[in-house]
ROLUMSE-259098 format. One record per residue (C-alpha): residue number from 1; x, y, z. Coordinates in nm, 2 decimals. Layout:
  lumpa      c1      c2      c3
    NUM       X       Y       Z
...
***
This chain:
  lumpa      c1      c2      c3
      1    0.17   -0.70   -7.16
      2    0.06   -1.02   -6.99
      3    0.36   -1.21   -7.09
      4    0.61   -0.94   -6.95
      5    0.80   -1.00   -6.63
      6    0.64   -0.69   -6.48
      7    0.31   -0.86   -6.44
      8    0.45   -1.09   -6.19
      9    0.58   -0.82   -5.96
     10    0.36   -0.74   -5.67
     11    0.44   -0.37   -5.66
     12    0.36   -0.33   -6.05
     13   -0.01   -0.52   -5.98
     14   -0.06   -0.33   -5.66
     15    0.00    0.01   -5.84
     16   -0.21   -0.06   -6.15
     17   -0.50   -0.18   -5.95
     18   -0.51    0.12   -5.74
     19   -0.50    0.36   -6.02
     20   -0.76    0.13   -6.21
     21   -1.00    0.17   -5.92
     22   -0.97    0.53   -5.94
     23   -1.11    0.53   -6.32
     24   -1.39    0.28   -6.24
     25   -1.76    0.37   -6.19
     26   -1.92    0.31   -5.85
     27   -2.07   -0.01   -6.00
     28   -1.75   -0.13   -6.14
     29   -1.57   -0.07   -5.81
     30   -1.84   -0.29   -5.64
     31   -1.78   -0.55   -5.87
     32   -1.41   -0.56   -5.93
     33   -1.23   -0.60   -5.58
     34   -0.95   -0.84   -5.66
     35   -0.70   -0.82   -5.96
     36   -0.62   -1.20   -5.93
     37   -0.98   -1.28   -6.04
     38   -0.97   -1.05   -6.35
     39   -0.93   -1.24   -6.67
     40   -0.73   -1.00   -6.95
     41   -0.67   -1.30   -7.18
     42   -0.90   -1.21   -7.44
     43   -0.77   -0.85   -7.46
     44   -0.44   -0.99   -7.49
     45   -0.52   -1.22   -7.78
     46   -0.68   -0.94   -7.93
     47   -0.39   -0.73   -7.92
     48   -0.18   -0.99   -8.05
     49   -0.39   -1.05   -8.35
     50   -0.37   -0.69   -8.43
     51    0.00   -0.70   -8.39
     52    0.03   -1.01   -8.63
     53   -0.21   -0.83   -8.87
     54    0.02   -0.53   -8.90
     55    0.34   -0.75   -8.94
     56    0.15   -0.91   -9.22
     57    0.03   -0.59   -9.43
     58    0.03   -0.61   -9.81
     59    0.28   -0.38  -10.00
     60   -0.02   -0.14  -10.07
     61   -0.11   -0.10   -9.71
     62    0.25   -0.03   -9.62
     63    0.27    0.21   -9.89
     64   -0.04    0.40   -9.77
     65    0.09    0.39   -9.40
     66    0.43    0.54   -9.53
     67    0.25    0.82   -9.70
     68    0.05    0.88   -9.41
     69    0.35    0.93   -9.18
     70    0.52    1.13   -9.44
     71    0.23    1.38   -9.45
     72    0.24    1.40   -9.07
     73    0.61    1.47   -9.07
     74    0.57    1.74   -9.34
     75    0.29    1.92   -9.14
     76    0.43    1.86   -8.78
     77    0.79    1.77   -8.81
     78    0.96    2.10   -8.90
     79    0.99    2.44   -8.74
     80    1.18    2.78   -8.82
     81    1.46    2.91   -8.61
     82    1.62    3.21   -8.71
     83    1.49    3.19   -9.06
     84    1.62    2.83   -9.10
     85    1.39    2.52   -9.15
     86    1.48    2.27   -8.88
     87    1.36    1.93   -8.80
     88    1.18    1.85   -8.49
     89    1.30    1.56   -8.27
     90    1.00    1.39   -8.11
     91    0.68    1.57   -8.24
     92    0.46    1.27   -8.12
     93    0.33    1.27   -7.76
     94    0.36    0.94   -7.57
     95    0.02    0.77   -7.56
     96   -0.14    0.65   -7.23
     97   -0.02    0.34   -7.07
     98    0.14    0.17   -6.76
     99    0.46    0.32   -6.62
    100    0.73    0.06   -6.61
    101    1.05    0.25   -6.48
    102    1.39    0.09   -6.46
    103    1.48   -0.17   -6.22
    104    1.27   -0.21   -5.92
    105    1.09    0.14   -5.94
    106    0.84    0.20   -5.66
    107    0.59    0.36   -5.91
    108    0.60    0.07   -6.16
    109    0.24   -0.01   -6.29
    110    0.09    0.34   -6.23
    111   -0.13    0.48   -6.49
    112    0.02    0.70   -6.74
    113   -0.29    0.92   -6.82
    114   -0.33    1.08   -7.19
    115   -0.19    1.43   -7.23
    116   -0.44    1.68   -7.36
    117   -0.39    2.02   -7.50
    118   -0.47    2.17   -7.18
    119   -0.16    2.03   -7.03
    120    0.07    2.16   -7.28
    121    0.28    2.48   -7.29
    122    0.36    2.61   -7.64
    123    0.70    2.81   -7.68
    124    0.71    3.01   -8.01
    125    0.81    3.36   -8.12
    126    0.57    3.64   -8.04
    127    0.53    3.71   -8.41
    128    0.49    3.36   -8.53
    129    0.16    3.18   -8.62
    130    0.06    2.99   -8.31
    131   -0.01    2.60   -8.37
    132   -0.39    2.54   -8.37
    133   -0.49    2.29   -8.08
    134   -0.72    2.00   -8.16
    135   -1.08    2.13   -8.20
    136   -1.25    2.19   -7.89
    137   -0.95    2.22   -7.69
    138   -0.70    2.49   -7.60
    139   -0.32    2.51   -7.48
    140   -0.24    2.54   -7.13
    141   -0.04    2.85   -7.20
    142    0.17    3.00   -7.51
    143    0.51    3.15   -7.41
    144    0.76    3.32   -7.61
    145    1.12    3.24   -7.45
    146    1.39    3.26   -7.69
    147    1.67    3.14   -7.43
    148    1.55    2.79   -7.44
    149    1.55    2.52   -7.73
    150    1.23    2.35   -7.64
    151    0.92    2.42   -7.85
    152    0.64    2.25   -7.62
    153    0.63    2.10   -7.27
    154    0.39    1.94   -7.02
    155    0.44    1.77   -6.68
    156    0.37    1.41   -6.69
    157    0.16    1.25   -6.40
    158    0.35    0.95   -6.26
    159    0.68    1.11   -6.14
    160    0.58    1.49   -6.21
    161    0.86    1.54   -6.44
    162    0.86    1.79   -6.70
    163    0.87    1.65   -7.07
    164    0.99    1.85   -7.39
    165    0.94    1.85   -7.75
    166    1.29    1.95   -7.87
    167    1.47    1.98   -8.19
    168    1.62    1.69   -8.39
    169    1.98    1.59   -8.29
    170    2.08    1.68   -8.63
    171    1.97    2.05   -8.60
    172    2.23    2.34   -8.61
    173    2.17    2.44   -8.23
    174    2.20    2.08   -8.10
    175    2.52    2.05   -8.31
    176    2.66    2.36   -8.14
    177    2.57    2.25   -7.79
    178    2.74    1.91   -7.86
    179    3.06    2.08   -8.01
    180    3.08    2.32   -7.68
    181    3.02    2.01   -7.45
    182    3.35    1.83   -7.61
    183    3.55    2.16   -7.61
    184    3.48    2.19   -7.25
    185    3.58    1.83   -7.20
    186    3.91    1.94   -7.41
    187    3.95    2.23   -7.18
    188    3.96    1.98   -6.88
    189    4.23    1.78   -7.03
    190    4.45    2.08   -7.03
    191    4.38    2.15   -6.66
    192    4.35    1.81   -6.52
    193    4.71    1.77   -6.36
    194    4.66    2.08   -6.17
    195    4.30    1.97   -6.05
    196    4.45    1.62   -5.96
    197    4.74    1.78   -5.77
    198    4.48    2.00   -5.56
    199    4.24    1.70   -5.46
    200    4.52    1.50   -5.37
    201    4.67    1.77   -5.15
    202    4.33    1.80   -4.98
    203    4.33    1.45   -4.87
    204    4.54    1.58   -4.59
    205    4.31    1.88   -4.52
    206    4.24    1.96   -4.15
    207    3.87    2.02   -4.26
    208    3.67    1.70   -4.28
    209    3.44    1.87   -4.54
    210    3.74    1.94   -4.76
    211    3.88    1.59   -4.72
    212    3.53    1.44   -4.82
    213    3.50    1.65   -5.12
    214    3.86    1.56   -5.23
    215    3.79    1.19   -5.19
    216    3.45    1.22   -5.39
    217    3.63    1.41   -5.66
    218    3.88    1.14   -5.69
    219    3.62    0.89   -5.76
    220    3.44    1.08   -5.99
    221    3.77    1.13   -6.19
    222    3.89    0.77   -6.16
    223    3.57    0.58   -6.18
    224    3.36    0.82   -6.37
    225    3.09    0.81   -6.12
    226    2.79    1.03   -6.14
    227    2.74    1.31   -5.90
    228    2.42    1.16   -5.76
    229    2.13    1.35   -5.60
    230    1.91    1.31   -5.31
    231    1.61    1.09   -5.37
    232    1.24    1.13   -5.24
    233    1.09    0.83   -5.09
    234    0.88    0.74   -5.38
    235    1.16    0.74   -5.60
    236    1.39    0.44   -5.69
    237    1.67    0.41   -5.45
    238    1.95    0.49   -5.69
    239    2.27    0.67   -5.58
    240    2.57    0.87   -5.70
    241    2.91    0.95   -5.57
    242    2.76    1.23   -5.32
    243    2.47    1.01   -5.18
    244    2.66    0.69   -5.13
    245    2.59    0.53   -4.81
    246    2.82    0.34   -4.57
    247    2.64   -0.01   -4.68
    248    2.75    0.07   -5.05
    249    3.13    0.01   -4.99
    250    3.35   -0.24   -4.81
    251    3.71   -0.17   -4.74
    252    3.98   -0.46   -4.77
    253    4.35   -0.38   -4.67
    254    4.43   -0.70   -4.88
    255    4.20   -0.84   -5.16
    256    4.33   -1.09   -5.42
    257    4.67   -1.00   -5.39
    258    4.62   -0.61   -5.41
    259    4.65   -0.37   -5.13
    260    4.38   -0.10   -5.03
    261    4.09   -0.22   -5.22
    262    3.74   -0.07   -5.20
    263    3.44   -0.28   -5.31
    264    3.15   -0.06   -5.46
    265    2.79   -0.23   -5.47
    266    2.51    0.00   -5.53
    267    2.22    0.08   -5.77
    268    2.31    0.36   -6.01
    269    2.12    0.56   -6.27
    270    1.82    0.35   -6.41
    271    1.87    0.11   -6.12
    272    2.16   -0.04   -6.30
    273    2.39   -0.22   -6.04
    274    2.74   -0.08   -6.00
    275    2.97   -0.34   -5.88
    276    3.35   -0.28   -5.88
    277    3.65   -0.38   -5.68
    278    3.91   -0.09   -5.70
    279    4.26   -0.06   -5.54
    280    4.29    0.31   -5.43
    281    4.56    0.52   -5.31
    282    4.65    0.44   -4.92
    283    4.56    0.80   -4.82
    284    4.20    0.75   -4.97
    285    4.18    0.42   -4.81
    286    4.26    0.57   -4.46
    287    4.03    0.85   -4.52
    288    3.73    0.62   -4.61
    289    3.78    0.45   -4.28
    290    3.77    0.77   -4.10
    291    3.44    0.87   -4.29
    292    3.29    0.56   -4.17
    293    3.38    0.56   -3.81
    294    3.08    0.56   -3.57
    295    2.83    0.52   -3.87
    296    2.58    0.25   -3.91
    297    2.39    0.11   -4.24
    298    2.19    0.39   -4.38
    299    2.41    0.67   -4.28
    300    2.57    0.89   -4.55
    301    2.94    0.81   -4.65
    302    2.99    1.17   -4.76
    303    2.80    1.34   -4.48
    304    2.96    1.68   -4.50
    305    2.89    1.69   -4.88
    306    2.61    1.74   -5.13
    307    2.58    1.79   -5.51
    308    2.54    2.16   -5.47
    309    2.87    2.20   -5.27
    310    3.04    1.97   -5.51
    311    2.92    2.16   -5.82
    312    3.03    2.49   -5.67
    313    3.36    2.37   -5.60
    314    3.39    2.23   -5.95
    315    3.29    2.55   -6.13
    316    3.56    2.73   -5.90
    317    3.83    2.48   -6.06
    318    3.72    2.56   -6.41
    319    3.43    2.75   -6.57
    320    3.15    2.50   -6.67
    321    3.31    2.20   -6.49
    322    3.08    1.93   -6.37
    323    3.07    1.57   -6.27
    324    2.93    1.48   -6.63
    325    3.23    1.68   -6.78
    326    3.46    1.44   -6.59
    327    3.28    1.14   -6.75
    328    3.28    1.30   -7.12
    329    3.65    1.37   -7.05
    330    3.75    1.02   -6.93
    331    3.54    0.84   -7.18
    332    3.68    1.04   -7.48
    333    4.03    1.03   -7.35
    334    3.99    0.63   -7.28
    335    3.86    0.59   -7.64
    336    4.15    0.77   -7.79
    337    4.40    0.58   -7.58
    338    4.24    0.22   -7.66
    339    4.22    0.31   -8.02
    340    4.58    0.39   -8.03
    341    4.66    0.07   -7.86
    342    4.43   -0.17   -8.04
    343    4.45   -0.05   -8.42
    344    4.71   -0.20   -8.64
    345    4.78   -0.08   -8.98
    346    4.75   -0.40   -9.16
    347    4.41   -0.49   -9.03
    348    4.12   -0.56   -9.28
    349    3.78   -0.35   -9.21
    350    3.63   -0.65   -9.01
    351    3.94   -0.64   -8.76
    352    3.92   -0.26   -8.77
    353    3.54   -0.28   -8.66
    354    3.63   -0.52   -8.38
    355    3.92   -0.30   -8.25
    356    3.69    0.00   -8.26
    357    3.43   -0.19   -8.07
    358    3.67   -0.31   -7.81
    359    3.79    0.02   -7.76
    360    3.43    0.16   -7.71
    361    3.35   -0.14   -7.48
    362    3.64   -0.01   -7.26
    363    3.45    0.33   -7.23
    364    3.11    0.16   -7.17
    365    3.25   -0.06   -6.88
    366    3.42    0.27   -6.74
    367    3.09    0.44   -6.74
    368    2.89    0.14   -6.63
    369    2.66    0.11   -6.94
    370    2.53   -0.23   -6.90
    371    2.24   -0.40   -7.04
    372    2.06   -0.74   -6.98
    373    2.14   -1.00   -7.26
    374    1.91   -0.93   -7.55
    375    1.61   -1.20   -7.58
    376    1.71   -1.32   -7.92
    377    2.09   -1.34   -7.84
    378    2.11   -1.71   -7.80
    379    1.91   -1.79   -8.13
    380    2.11   -1.53   -8.33
    381    2.45   -1.69   -8.20
    382    2.33   -2.03   -8.30
    383    2.25   -1.93   -8.65
    384    2.59   -1.76   -8.67
    385    2.78   -2.07   -8.55
    386    2.55   -2.27   -8.82
    387    2.68   -2.03   -9.07
    388    3.05   -2.06   -8.96
    389    3.02   -2.45   -8.96
    390    2.88   -2.43   -9.31
    391    3.15   -2.20   -9.44
    392    3.42   -2.42   -9.28
    393    3.28   -2.73   -9.48
    394    3.25   -2.52   -9.79
    395    3.62   -2.44   -9.75
    396    3.72   -2.82   -9.70
    397    3.55   -2.88  -10.03
    398    3.70   -2.59  -10.23
    399    4.05   -2.68  -10.08
    400    3.99   -3.05  -10.24
    401    3.89   -2.86  -10.56
    402    4.19   -2.65  -10.58
    403    4.41   -2.95  -10.51
    404    4.27   -3.12  -10.78
    405    4.26   -2.83  -11.03
    406    4.62   -2.75  -10.97
    407    4.74   -3.09  -11.03
    408    4.54   -3.10  -11.35
    409    4.68   -2.76  -11.45
    410    5.04   -2.88  -11.42
    411    5.02   -3.09  -11.73
    412    4.72   -2.93  -11.88
    413    4.60   -2.66  -12.11
    414    4.58   -2.28  -12.06
    415    4.21   -2.32  -12.00
    416    4.28   -2.55  -11.71
    417    4.52   -2.31  -11.58
    418    4.27   -2.03  -11.56
    419    4.01   -2.27  -11.37
    420    4.29   -2.33  -11.12
    421    4.35   -1.97  -11.06
    422    3.96   -1.88  -11.04
    423    3.92   -2.17  -10.77
    424    4.22   -2.02  -10.56
    425    4.06   -1.69  -10.56
    426    3.74   -1.84  -10.48
    427    3.88   -2.02  -10.18
    428    4.08   -1.70  -10.07
    429    3.73   -1.52  -10.08
    430    3.56   -1.80   -9.87
    431    3.85   -1.77   -9.60
    432    3.80   -1.41   -9.57
    433    3.42   -1.44   -9.52
    434    3.49   -1.70   -9.24
    435    3.74   -1.47   -9.09
    436    3.47   -1.20   -9.11
    437    3.19   -1.42   -8.94
    438    3.42   -1.55   -8.69
    439    3.51   -1.17   -8.59
    440    3.13   -1.12   -8.59
    441    3.06   -1.41   -8.35
    442    3.35   -1.27   -8.10
    443    3.22   -0.91   -8.11
    444    2.85   -1.01   -8.06
    445    2.93   -1.24   -7.77
    446    3.15   -0.97   -7.62
    447    2.89   -0.71   -7.63
    448    2.58   -0.91   -7.51
    449    2.60   -0.72   -7.17
    450    2.75   -0.40   -7.25
    451    2.54   -0.10   -7.42
    452    2.78    0.06   -7.65
    453    2.52    0.32   -7.79
    454    2.50    0.56   -7.48
    455    2.87    0.63   -7.46
    456    2.89    0.67   -7.84
    457    2.59    0.92   -7.84
    458    2.66    1.13   -7.54
    459    3.02    1.09   -7.40
    460    3.25    1.01   -7.68
    461    3.38    1.32   -7.88
    462    3.27    1.20   -8.24
    463    3.57    1.38   -8.39
    464    3.79    1.10   -8.24
    465    3.59    0.83   -8.42
    466    3.58    1.03   -8.75
    467    3.96    1.09   -8.74
    468    4.00    0.72   -8.69
    469    3.79    0.62   -8.98
    470    3.96    0.87   -9.21
    471    4.32    0.77   -9.10
    472    4.26    0.39   -9.16
    473    4.03    0.41   -9.45
    474    3.72    0.27   -9.26
    475    3.39    0.38   -9.40
    476    3.21    0.61   -9.16
    477    2.88    0.41   -9.19
    478    3.04    0.12   -9.03
    479    3.08    0.32   -8.69
    480    2.77    0.56   -8.73
    481    2.43    0.47   -8.86
    482    2.23    0.74   -9.07
    483    2.07    0.91   -8.76
    484    2.42    0.91   -8.59
    485    2.57    1.06   -8.91
    486    2.31    1.34   -8.91
    487    2.37    1.42   -8.56
    488    2.75    1.44   -8.60
    489    2.76    1.61   -8.94
    490    2.95    1.89   -8.76
    491    3.21    1.65   -8.67
    492    3.24    1.46   -9.00
    493    3.30    1.80   -9.19
    494    3.53    1.93   -8.91
    495    3.77    1.66   -8.82
    496    4.08    1.55   -9.03
    497    4.28    1.22   -9.00
    498    4.52    1.39   -8.76
    499    4.27    1.52   -8.50
    500    4.36    1.43   -8.14
    501    4.13    1.46   -7.83
***
């Protein structure tokens, strides 16, 4: 970890040293008083050597490791639910290490201690065979709760969060929950016009609490913002809609030729920056001016609102409605609209994939699913450019050959005409390959700072993608990898080419 950015951060080193000293003996504590004087290079070199050795395993060693992992999966990777054998998602518990967190997390560098059997609660049927703990250990507790889907749980020591061992995403129960989630979003689609009418009317309410709730709901609907919970001091300062503070927005009556612009700038989930300049309705703008009156930096924008009040109201509007349902609805609706807009019947497969990724990208931008540019991006783009240049040279050469072959075939034998046809077909193939590479280059570059996977797995009704694939004869494996196909098996079986969200 020595070559990682984290080790240059003061808070990381401070937290690590504090936790490390707790683990030291009295003698070690006396000797080791300054982290800057500690040299970890020998350990670092050792682990690099181990990593290199693992990369260069022989075929036999790789096979032995594969068999060992398969044996572990067979023993620990399955459970029985309602008489059916189901795959378990994450049966391996995270090893001890240093906590990193996302963004500038105040607890980065703290020691994640080893999880022992004594920390773990097992959840199984009263009449089932209880799994045996490791020798010399016992479980913290064994429960028999049939209203939850977790099989084991423990509380990790850094953030005191409960962690779970759950079923694999491809399991029947998970599939049913997924289906219900997207059906709730479709139900919102039927009620959305009435809900929008209601909150727009509430912008004029005499009660400040109702006005604030209505403006917050507008942001959750229009911008797919998360609701946002209150944070403790030792948690990262990330916010959502309800916890926005005065310093997180700027109001401009005119900006870049647009009227009533709100500039949002705050850290959202996982400390990802949310920056957006949005023209809003005049009434929303005036309300925001009112909410900010006599407030200073650090004051809540929506001081009469919290997530409990908002969620209670949402559930009154429609059973099961939450801010996440709005995100799921708006994400799925955006994908459906974008696919309709960007897809053309005469596209080849590569062009279809580019259209799909662009539609998915519009959703990722809406949901603020960003990522930093991958480490190997520049190198892979250079390699791709080299391939494109080589292919262009090959095409030039092939064009010359075709020209010569056509000239010879005019007055030549049948054999020479066959050769000319073959060269023409080869040239066409090369041009198709070049188009494919150029599309790949565009796609890869457009995706460098956008994380498409999060929305694809969590917010997009998979039936939209499946129906699109079936309608335009795009192989489903071009959109979903094997794990995703297993997770969305229910959608692949259920959706026909005419399915609409």
